[in-house]
C-alpha positions, 0 to 999 in steps of 0.5 A: 499500500502506498504511503502517500495520497494525491489530489485531482482537480479540474483545470477550469478554462484550460483546453490543454496542458499548455494552457496550464503551463501558461497560466501558471507562468503568467500568474505573477499574483500566485507566485510565492518565493518564485513558485506557483501556488494553487489557492484553495479554500479547504485545507487537506486533512490528510496533509502529511500523506499528501507531502509524502510524495503526493501530486495534483492530477489536472483534469482538462476538458474531461480527461486527466491528462497531467500532474504536478507534485505538491511541494508544501502547503502554505497558509495564505490570508485573503484580503477578506481575512479568511485562511486559505491553503496555497498548494505550492507546486513543482513547476514540472508538469508531468504528462500522464496516460489519459483517463476520462473523468466526470465533472466535480467541484473543488478537489478530491483525494485520489489513491495512488492505485487509481491515478494515471501512470506517467507517460514514459520519457520517450513519449513526453514530448508527443504532440498533444492529442486534441481533447475530444479525440483523447476523451474518446480514446480514454472512453474505450480504454486506450490510454 
């Protein structure tokens, strides 16, 4: 049994993994110490498990396509005085095998055994498959 847990999150507004990378690179308001953080209202109760090698898996256009390792969790107090969680992410975006995912709100825990496998290094530079084709392939079990 794995000793870590992952998160899964919809990347709302993104149409590709390149969109995620562009968003994070140009989102200067969400940089802390030069690293991008994803802001969330809820603090993961399984923080220790998440920080023991966990990643956030991104769902783009209904298909799980990539992940980023979660490096740490930082407390961020908004202008409204509310405490939020800043998920400090590794800048490296790792492409994964595609997996169809239904829409959901917020983030969810993702067990390692349910997570998509990383693409082999020789496939990491493959041209991105259009989202509709990727979804169709994932639906029939072709990753």
